[in-house]
LUMVOMAR-404487 format. One line per 10 residues: number of its first residue (from 1); their letters; for each residue x, y, z of N, C-alpha, C, CB. Coordinates in steps of 0.1 Angstrom, whole numbers. Glycine has a CB too. Layout:
<atoms>
NUM) A) X/Y/Z/X/Y/Z/X/Y/Z/X/Y/Z  ...
</atoms>
This chain:
<atoms>
1) MLGNPYSSNE) 1251/772/1034/1259/776/1022/1272/768/1022/1261/791/1021  1276/764/1010/1289/757/1009/1301/767/1011/1291/751/995  1311/762/1018/1323/771/1020/1324/777/1033/1323/781/1010  1314/774/1042/1315/779/1056/1326/773/1064/1301/777/1063  1333/780/1073/1331/795/1074/1340/802/1064/1336/799/1088  1335/814/1060/1342/822/1050/1352/831/1057/1331/830/1042  1363/833/1050/1373/842/1055/1369/857/1052/1387/840/1048  1372/865/1062/1368/880/1060/1376/886/1049/1371/887/1073  1387/880/1044/1395/885/1033/1390/880/1020/1409/881/1035  1380/872/1020/1375/866/1007/1367/877/1000/1366/854/1010
11) AGIGPLMRDI) 1367/877/987/1360/886/979/1345/885/981/1363/884/964  1338/896/983/1324/897/985/1320/897/1000/1318/885/979  1329/894/1009/1326/894/1023/1329/908/1029/1334/884/1031  1321/918/1025/1323/932/1030/1327/941/1018/1333/932/1041  1328/954/1022/1329/959/1035/1315/961/1042/1336/972/1036  1304/961/1035/1291/963/1041/1283/950/1041/1283/974/1033  1273/950/1050/1264/938/1051/1257/936/1038/1254/940/1062  1255/947/1030/1249/946/1017/1257/937/1008/1247/960/1011  1270/938/1009/1279/929/1001/1278/915/1004/1294/933/1003  1276/912/1017/1273/898/1021/1260/893/1015/1273/896/1036
21) KNKICTDCEL) 1250/902/1016/1237/898/1010/1238/895/995/1227/910/1012  1246/903/988/1247/901/974/1255/888/971/1254/913/968  1265/885/980/1272/872/978/1263/860/980/1284/871/988  1255/861/990/1245/850/992/1236/849/980/1236/853/1005  1231/860/975/1222/859/963/1229/853/951/1217/874/960  1242/857/950/1250/851/938/1253/837/940/1263/859/937  1257/832/952/1261/818/954/1248/809/954/1268/817/967  1237/815/958/1225/807/959/1216/809/947/1217/810/972  1221/816/937/1214/818/924/1201/825/926/1212/805/917  1201/835/936/1190/843/938/1192/857/932/1187/845/954
31) VALLEDDNGM) 1195/857/919/1199/869/912/1188/880/912/1203/865/897  1176/876/913/1165/886/913/1166/895/925/1151/879/913  1173/891/936/1174/899/948/1187/907/949/1173/889/960  1195/906/938/1208/913/939/1205/928/940/1216/910/926  1196/934/933/1193/948/933/1181/951/942/1189/952/918  1177/942/950/1166/944/959/1170/943/973/1154/934/956  1171/955/980/1175/955/994/1164/952/1004/1181/969/997  1152/949/999/1140/947/1008/1136/932/1008/1129/956/1004  1142/924/999/1137/910/998/1143/901/1007/1139/906/984  1155/904/1013/1162/895/1021/1167/902/1034/1174/889/1014
41) ELLVNNKIMS) 1166/895/1045/1171/900/1058/1183/892/1063/1159/900/1069  1192/899/1069/1204/893/1075/1203/895/1090/1217/899/1069  1205/884/1098/1204/885/1112/1217/880/1119/1192/876/1117  1221/888/1129/1232/884/1137/1228/885/1152/1245/893/1134  1230/874/1159/1226/874/1173/1211/877/1174/1234/884/1181  1203/872/1165/1189/873/1164/1184/887/1163/1183/867/1177  1192/896/1157/1189/910/1154/1190/912/1139/1198/920/1162  1181/920/1134/1181/922/1119/1191/934/1117/1167/926/1114  1200/932/1108/1211/941/1105/1207/950/1093/1224/934/1102  1209/963/1094/1208/972/1083/1219/969/1073/1209/987/1087
51) LDLPVKEVYK) 1215/969/1060/1225/965/1050/1236/976/1048/1218/963/1037  1234/987/1054/1244/998/1053/1255/997/1064/1237/1011/1055  1253/987/1073/1263/986/1084/1276/979/1079/1257/978/1095  1288/984/1083/1300/977/1080/1301/964/1087/1312/986/1084  1306/954/1080/1307/940/1086/1316/940/1098/1312/930/1075  1327/948/1097/1336/948/1109/1329/954/1121/1348/956/1105  1321/964/1119/1314/970/1131/1304/960/1137/1307/983/1127  1297/953/1128/1287/943/1133/1295/932/1142/1280/936/1122  1306/928/1136/1314/917/1143/1320/923/1156/1326/913/1134  1325/935/1156/1331/940/1168/1321/944/1179/1340/952/1164
61) KLWLPTNGQI) 1310/950/1175/1301/956/1185/1289/947/1188/1296/969/1180  1286/937/1180/1275/929/1182/1279/914/1185/1265/930/1171  1288/909/1177/1291/895/1179/1302/892/1190/1297/890/1165  1313/900/1190/1324/897/1199/1320/898/1214/1335/907/1196  1312/909/1218/1309/910/1232/1302/898/1238/1300/922/1234  1294/890/1230/1287/879/1236/1292/865/1231/1272/880/1232  1300/865/1221/1305/852/1215/1320/850/1215/1299/850/1202  1327/861/1216/1342/861/1216/1347/857/1203/1346/850/1226  1360/854/1203/1367/852/1190/1368/837/1186/1381/858/1191  1363/829/1195/1364/814/1192/1356/810/1180/1360/806/1205
71) EPMRIVYRMR) 1344/814/1179/1336/810/1168/1335/821/1157/1322/806/1173  1334/818/1144/1332/828/1134/1318/834/1136/1333/822/1120  1316/846/1131/1303/853/1132/1293/845/1123/1304/867/1128  1282/842/1129/1271/835/1122/1261/845/1117/1264/824/1131  1258/845/1104/1249/854/1098/1237/845/1092/1255/863/1087  1225/848/1096/1214/840/1091/1207/849/1081/1204/837/1103  1203/843/1070/1196/850/1059/1182/844/1057/1204/851/1046  1172/852/1054/1159/847/1052/1151/857/1043/1151/846/1066  1141/852/1036/1133/860/1028/1123/868/1037/1125/851/1018  1122/880/1034/1114/889/1042/1099/887/1039/1118/904/1039
81) GLLGDATEEF) 1092/885/1050/1077/885/1049/1071/871/1048/1073/892/1038  1080/860/1046/1075/847/1044/1068/841/1056/1086/837/1040  1072/845/1068/1066/840/1081/1059/852/1088/1077/835/1090  1054/862/1080/1047/873/1086/1057/884/1090/1039/868/1098  1052/894/1098/1060/905/1103/1071/900/1112/1051/915/1110  1083/906/1110/1094/903/1118/1092/909/1132/1107/908/1112  1097/902/1142/1096/907/1156/1110/910/1162/1089/897/1165  1120/907/1155/1134/909/1161/1137/924/1160/1144/901/1153  1147/928/1168/1151/942/1168/1159/945/1155/1161/944/1181  1156/957/1150/1163/961/1138/1175/971/1142/1154/968/1128
91) VESFASPNEG) 1187/967/1138/1199/975/1142/1203/983/1130/1211/966/1146  1201/996/1131/1203/1006/1120/1217/1012/1121/1193/1016/1119  1222/1014/1133/1235/1020/1135/1240/1017/1149/1234/1036/1134  1253/1019/1152/1259/1017/1165/1262/1030/1170/1271/1007/1164  1257/1033/1182/1259/1046/1188/1274/1047/1193/1249/1049/1200  1280/1058/1191/1294/1060/1196/1293/1063/1211/1301/1071/1188  1303/1059/1219/1303/1061/1233/1302/1076/1237/1316/1056/1239  1307/1085/1228/1308/1099/1231/1295/1107/1225/1320/1106/1225  1286/1099/1220/1274/1106/1215/1265/1110/1227/1265/1096/1206  1261/1122/1227/1254/1127/1239/1243/1137/1235/1263/1134/1248
101) QEDNEVTYKL) 1239/1145/1246/1228/1154/1245/1231/1165/1234/1226/1161/1258  1243/1170/1233/1245/1181/1224/1244/1176/1209/1259/1187/1226  1249/1164/1207/1248/1158/1193/1233/1157/1189/1254/1145/1193  1224/1153/1198/1210/1152/1194/1204/1165/1191/1203/1145/1206  1208/1175/1199/1203/1189/1196/1206/1194/1182/1208/1198/1207  1218/1190/1177/1222/1194/1164/1215/1185/1153/1237/1193/1162  1215/1172/1156/1210/1162/1146/1195/1164/1144/1213/1148/1151  1188/1167/1155/1173/1168/1154/1168/1182/1156/1167/1159/1164  1177/1192/1152/1173/1206/1155/1160/1210/1147/1184/1215/1150  1157/1204/1136/1145/1207/1128/1133/1203/1136/1145/1201/1115
111) ANVFVNCGGL) 1134/1194/1146/1122/1191/1154/1117/1202/1162/1126/1179/1163  1126/1212/1164/1121/1224/1172/1110/1231/1164/1133/1234/1174  1111/1231/1151/1100/1238/1143/1087/1230/1145/1104/1238/1128  1088/1217/1145/1076/1209/1147/1070/1211/1161/1079/1194/1145  1078/1212/1171/1073/1214/1185/1067/1228/1186/1085/1213/1195  1074/1238/1181/1069/1252/1182/1056/1255/1175/1080/1262/1178  1054/1248/1164/1042/1251/1156/1029/1243/1161/1044/1248/1141  1031/1236/1172/1020/1228/1177/1018/1214/1171/1007/1236/1176  1028/1209/1165/1027/1196/1158/1025/1185/1168/1039/1194/1150  1030/1186/1180/1029/1175/1190/1014/1172/1193/1036/1178/1202
121) RVVLGSLENL) 1006/1183/1195/992/1181/1198/985/1174/1186/986/1195/1201  988/1178/1174/982/1172/1162/985/1158/1161/986/1180/1149  998/1154/1163/1002/1140/1162/996/1131/1173/1017/1139/1162  995/1136/1185/989/1129/1196/974/1126/1193/991/1136/1209  968/1137/1188/953/1135/1184/951/1125/1173/948/1149/1180  960/1125/1163/960/1116/1152/962/1102/1157/970/1119/1141  971/1100/1166/973/1086/1171/961/1081/1178/985/1086/1181  955/1089/1186/943/1085/1193/932/1081/1184/938/1096/1203  930/1089/1173/920/1086/1163/923/1073/1155/919/1098/1153  936/1071/1152/940/1059/1144/938/1047/1152/954/1061/1139
131) LSQQIVMSKT) 941/1047/1165/941/1035/1173/928/1033/1180/952/1035/1183  918/1043/1179/905/1041/1185/896/1033/1176/899/1055/1188  900/1030/1164/892/1022/1155/891/1007/1160/897/1023/1140  881/1001/1156/879/987/1160/889/978/1154/865/982/1157  892/980/1141/902/972/1134/912/982/1128/895/963/1123  925/979/1130/935/987/1125/939/981/1112/947/989/1134  936/987/1100/939/981/1087/954/982/1084/931/988/1076  959/974/1075/973/975/1071/977/988/1066/976/964/1061  968/996/1060/972/1009/1055/973/1019/1066/962/1014/1045  967/1016/1078/968/1025/1089/981/1024/1097/956/1023/1099
141) KPLVAVSLKL) 987/1012/1096/999/1010/1104/1011/1020/1100/1004/996/1102  1013/1022/1087/1024/1032/1084/1022/1046/1090/1025/1033/1069  1009/1050/1091/1006/1063/1096/1009/1063/1111/991/1067/1094  1006/1052/1118/1010/1051/1132/1025/1051/1134/1004/1038/1138  1032/1044/1125/1047/1044/1126/1053/1057/1124/1052/1034/1116  1048/1065/1114/1053/1078/1111/1050/1088/1123/1047/1084/1098  1038/1087/1128/1035/1095/1140/1044/1093/1151/1020/1093/1144  1047/1080/1154/1055/1077/1165/1070/1081/1163/1055/1062/1168  1074/1080/1150/1088/1084/1146/1089/1099/1149/1091/1081/1132  1079/1107/1145/1079/1122/1147/1080/1125/1162/1067/1128/1141
151) LGYCAKIATG) 1073/1118/1170/1073/1120/1184/1087/1116/1190/1062/1112/1192  1093/1106/1184/1106/1101/1188/1117/1112/1186/1110/1088/1182  1116/1118/1174/1125/1129/1171/1124/1140/1181/1123/1134/1156  1112/1144/1184/1109/1155/1193/1114/1152/1207/1095/1159/1193  1113/1139/1211/1117/1135/1224/1132/1135/1226/1112/1121/1227  1140/1137/1215/1154/1137/1216/1160/1151/1218/1160/1130/1204  1152/1161/1218/1157/1175/1220/1150/1180/1233/1154/1184/1208  1157/1190/1239/1152/1195/1252/1139/1201/1251/1162/1205/1257  1136/1210/1241/1123/1216/1240/1112/1206/1237/1124/1227/1228  1115/1196/1230/1105/1185/1228/1101/1178/1240/1110/1175/1217
161) RQALLASSLN) 1111/1175/1248/1108/1168/1261/1100/1177/1271/1122/1163/1268  1104/1189/1271/1097/1199/1279/1082/1200/1275/1103/1213/1279  1080/1200/1262/1066/1201/1257/1058/1188/1260/1066/1203/1242  1065/1177/1258/1058/1164/1261/1054/1162/1276/1067/1152/1257  1062/1169/1284/1059/1168/1299/1050/1179/1304/1072/1168/1307  1047/1188/1295/1038/1199/1299/1024/1194/1302/1037/1210/1288  1018/1199/1313/1005/1194/1317/994/1198/1307/1001/1200/1330  996/1209/1299/986/1213/1290/985/1203/1278/990/1227/1284  996/1196/1275/996/1187/1264/991/1173/1268/1010/1186/1258  994/1169/1280/990/1156/1286/995/1145/1277/974/1156/1287
171) AVQSLLPVLQ) 1007/1146/1273/1013/1136/1263/1015/1122/1269/1026/1141/1257  1020/1122/1281/1023/1108/1287/1010/1101/1289/1030/1110/1300  999/1108/1294/987/1101/1296/980/1097/1283/977/1111/1303  983/1104/1272/978/1100/1259/985/1088/1253/979/1112/1249  998/1087/1256/1006/1077/1250/1005/1063/1257/1021/1081/1250  1001/1064/1270/999/1051/1277/988/1042/1271/996/1054/1292  976/1048/1267/966/1040/1260/971/1035/1247/954/1048/1259  980/1043/1240/985/1039/1227/994/1027/1229/993/1050/1221  1002/1027/1240/1011/1015/1243/1002/1003/1246/1020/1018/1255  992/1005/1253/983/994/1257/976/988/1244/972/998/1266
181) TCLERDLTSI) 972/997/1235/966/992/1222/976/985/1214/961/1004/1215  988/989/1213/998/982/1205/1001/968/1210/1012/990/1205  1001/967/1223/1003/954/1229/991/945/1227/1006/955/1244  979/950/1230/967/942/1229/964/937/1215/955/950/1234  966/946/1205/963/943/1191/975/937/1183/958/955/1184  986/934/1191/998/928/1185/1004/937/1174/995/914/1180  1004/950/1176/1010/959/1166/1024/960/1170/1002/973/1166  1031/949/1171/1045/950/1176/1055/954/1165/1049/936/1181  1051/951/1152/1061/955/1142/1054/957/1128/1071/944/1140  1061/964/1120/1056/967/1107/1068/969/1098/1047/980/1106
191) QGSSGVVHLT) 1067/966/1085/1078/967/1076/1079/981/1071/1077/957/1064  1089/989/1075/1091/1002/1070/1101/1003/1059/1096/1011/1082  1102/1014/1053/1111/1015/1041/1126/1013/1045/1110/1029/1035  1129/1016/1058/1143/1014/1062/1145/1001/1070/1148/1026/1070  1135/993/1071/1136/981/1078/1124/978/1087/1149/980/1087  1126/970/1098/1115/967/1107/1113/978/1117/1118/954/1114  1101/983/1118/1097/993/1128/1089/987/1139/1090/1005/1121  1094/988/1151/1087/982/1162/1078/992/1169/1097/975/1172  1065/991/1167/1056/1002/1172/1057/1002/1187/1042/999/1167  1056/991/1194/1056/991/1209/1069/997/1214/1054/976/1214
201) DQVLEVLTHS) 1080/993/1208/1093/999/1212/1094/1014/1210/1105/992/1204  1088/1018/1199/1088/1033/1196/1080/1041/1207/1082/1036/1182  1069/1035/1211/1061/1042/1222/1070/1042/1235/1048/1035/1224  1076/1031/1238/1084/1030/1250/1096/1040/1249/1089/1016/1252  1101/1041/1237/1113/1050/1236/1109/1065/1238/1119/1049/1222  1097/1069/1233/1092/1082/1235/1090/1085/1249/1079/1085/1226  1083/1075/1256/1080/1077/1270/1093/1078/1278/1072/1065/1275  1103/1070/1275/1116/1070/1282/1123/1083/1280/1125/1058/1278  1124/1088/1268/1131/1100/1265/1124/1112/1272/1132/1102/1250  1111/1111/1273/1103/1122/1278/1107/1125/1293/1088/1120/1277
211) FVK) 1112/1115/1300/1115/1117/1314/1130/1120/1316/1112/1105/1322  1138/1121/1305/1152/1124/1306/1154/1139/1304/1160/1117/1295  1160/1145/1314/1162/1160/1313/1174/1163/1304/1164/1166/1327
</atoms>
């Protein structure tokens, strides 16, 4: 783009990454994407940024630690889906240093209902059925992603972790084949409504949280 590097005080450079996306669309005459948050991706340090993130937070927490203040923050833009599914990490938020166990118990408290009603067993069974097919169709991937997201929510609360570790549920043993299937069939990523969902990473996250007391 002409005008690089841009000043952070320039109109259109913030406060959100969405504003930068819109400036790119305007300057490059991509007006059709101005109202479309799903057509373009912005990457910083080879990570896909949520358009809801403040530009200052991205600079301070993602760019500065590895690049310092010498170089301006480089933002790469690309059309989503042109080269297939994205494989880069999707950054949706930056965790605060004081975020901890108690915050998760409040944030994901509704997951207790899911755990107590036997939802974990149903989801694990559904995952096994979905991934036992010879060919995983594109319409099946979103169901896998949603199932893993539900398990991830449950793994962030104490009762959920206890249930996942219970021998009667056998959750860890059920998830290991799911992880293997995601790796073997290259189910590494899928385009979700909020950005890129990494299926393999989701399984690993559930397994990791399950062993945290």
